[in-house]
N, C-alpha and C positions, 0 to 999 in steps of 0.2 A: 602447440598450445592445446590444453585440455581443461575445460571448465566444469565445475559442479554448480548446478542451479537448485536452490531451495526456494519454493514459492507456494503461495496459497493455491488451493485446488480450483478456485474460481477462475484462475488464469490458464487452466490446463489446455484448452483448445488453442488459445492464442500462442502460448509458449511452444506447444508442439509444432504449430505452423511455422514459427520462426526458427526453431531448432532444426527442422528438416531442411532449412536453407542456410544454416550457419556455416561459416568457413572452417570451424573447428568442431571437434566432438564435444558434446555437452551432455553430462549425466544429470538426470532429473530426480527430484524428490519433492513431494507436495505435503502440505499440512492441511487438515480438514477445515472447511469453511467455518464450522461452529466454534473453532478454537478462538476466533476473534471476540467471542463474548466474554472472554477472560484474558486480559492482556498478559497477566503473569504466567498463565498456563501456556499461552502462545510463545512467550519469550523462552520459557523452559524448553518447549518443543524444538524451537529453532536452534537454541544453543546446544541441545543434545545432538541434533543433526550435524551441526558444525563440528562438535567434538568427535562424533562417529566418523565423519568424513576425514578428519585429520588422523584418526586412528587406523584407517584402512591402509592397505598396501599401496594403492595408487596415490601418487602425489599430483595435486591439481595446481595449475598456475593461478587460479583464483576461485573463490567461492562467491557466486552471485546470489543476491537476495532479492527475490521478487516480491517486495513489500515496500511500504512507506513507513512513516512513524507508527501507523496502525494502533492508535490509542496508547502509545508508548511501548508497544510490544517489542520494538527493535532497539529501544534505549538500553544500553548496557551490554549489547552483544559484542563478542570479541573472539578472535582466533589466536592460536599460539604460534603457528608456523606459516599460515596461508593468508594472503590478503583477502579482505571482504570488499565487495563492491555493491553499493545500494543506491537506487535513484533518490534524488532529492524530492521527496513526495510526502504528502500528509497521509494518504492511504492509496488503495489501488485504483481509486477514481482517476487519479493523475496518470496512472499507467494505462488506463483505458482511453483517456483523452489524448495522450501523447506528449503532454508537457505540463509543467507547473504553471505556466502562463495561462494556458487554456483553463486549468482548474480554477485559477484566480478569477478569470473572466466570468465564469459561470457561477462560482460558489462564493465570491467575495462577501456578499451580504449574508450568506448563511452557509458556512463551511461544513455544517453537520447535516445538510439536507440529504435525505435518503435518495439512493439511486439504484439502478439495476443494470444487468448485463446478461449475456447468454449464460455465463458461468453461475451467476446468482440465481437465475431461473431454473437451471437444470440440476442444481445440487442443494441438498438440504430442504427444509420445510418452508422457509421464508424466501420470497422472490425479491426482496429488497435488502440493500445494505443500510443498516442504521448505525450511526456513530453514537456510542454511549460513553459515559464517564466511568463505568464500572472498571475497577482495577487500575485506574490512572493515578500514579503517584501524585500527591499534592492536591487532590481534588478538594480537600477540606481547608485549603489556605484561603486567607482573606485577599480581596482584590489588591489592597495596598502592598501585600507581600509579593504579588506577581509584578507590580510596577517597580518595586525596589530591585527585584532580581533580574527582570527582563526588559525594563523600559516601558514607557506608556503604550506605544503602538503594539509591541509584541504582547504585552499584558492584556490589552483589549481583545486581541485575536484569541489568545489562549483561554481567557475567561469565557468568552462567548462560545467557543468550541466545547469546553467542558460543561457548560451549563445550558446547553440547548435542551429543550424538552424533547421527549420521544416523539415519534411520528404522530402527526395530527391528521385528522380527517380532511383538513383543508389543504394539506401539503400536496403538491403535484407528484405524480409518478414520473420519474426521469429515467429513461432507458438510453444507455450508451450503445449505439449500434455500430459494431465493428464490421466494416465491409467484408472482411474475409470470412465472417461467420453469419452474416445477415441472412443468408439463404436458409438457415435452420428454422427461421420463423418465430424466434422467441420474442421479437419486438411485438408482433401481433398478439401473442399470448399475454404479454405484459399489458398491452393496451386493453385487452378484454377484461383483465383483472381490475384495471383502473376504472373502466366504465362500470363494471359491476359494483364497485365501491363508491361510485359517484364522484370520482376524482379526475382532475385534469391529467392528461397524458402528454408528456413532452419527450421529444427524441433528440439526442445529440449525436452527431457523427463522431465515431471513435477513430483512433489513430494508433497503430502499433509501432510507430517509429521510436518511441522512448524504450519500449521493451526490446525492440530489435537492436538498438544500440547497446543496451545492457548485455544482451546475449552474444552479439557479434564482437564485443570488445572495444567499442568506440566510446570511451568514457571521458567526455568533456567535463571538466571539473565544475562547470556551471550547472550541470544536470546530474552529476554522480559524485558520491562520496567514496573515496578509496580509503579503507581502514587497514593500516599496516599491522602486522603482528605486534602485540604489546600496546595497541590502542583499542579503545572501545567507542561505540556510538553514543552520542548524547544529543538531546534535543535543543533546538534554538527557538522553534515555534514562531517563525516569521513566515513571510510569503516567498522568500527567495533562497536563503541558505538552508533553512528548515532543520538540517542536522549538521553536526560537525564531529570531529574526533577529540578525544582527550586521553591522556595517559592513564593506564590502570592504577598507577601509584597515587 
């Protein structure tokens, strides 16, 4: 077995830690953190990397995607010859927490609440991840259109996610502390910034088990979507399935 992993650079330390212990060789490629500011740009970048991977001499058993929906950046992604594997996640917060269930537990009332991690602190200018609506297809739809297309419960979640205001001064600073990287001290640095801004600092314990299962090839369909050649990723926008496949035609 030989995998290719394409992931956001905020996961670099965690990914490298897991890959060093993986049972199979895994080749890595990362996209820049700031690409998340424009979902269309990020989608093009990931699709180009998929295309380049399939155009190389080496054949991979699977292309692993270290992303979630990420503002719809992964919607529409497809491969011609190699299966894609992606976690059922709304964004990388789920990857840091270890499961979509823990994401739901902490972010059910506000799925767009900003958070931070080691990767967010050490890369780029901002130390927080903020979920915005920029570049999200369908942002201009009326609520009734979401209900008609996705059902009442899913429409409520999608509408609230897309229409969250940007970071407010009253919002807490949430830091996801991964045990494997906590010794780097970024939690303390994040706390200092929160205190300097007069904001509450909250810390959640991270868990690399979801990322580890992605990279190690343990793809329970409850937690991962396998996209066969000829299929593409589409969004469901609920709390459980999150994404599914559809034919390109």
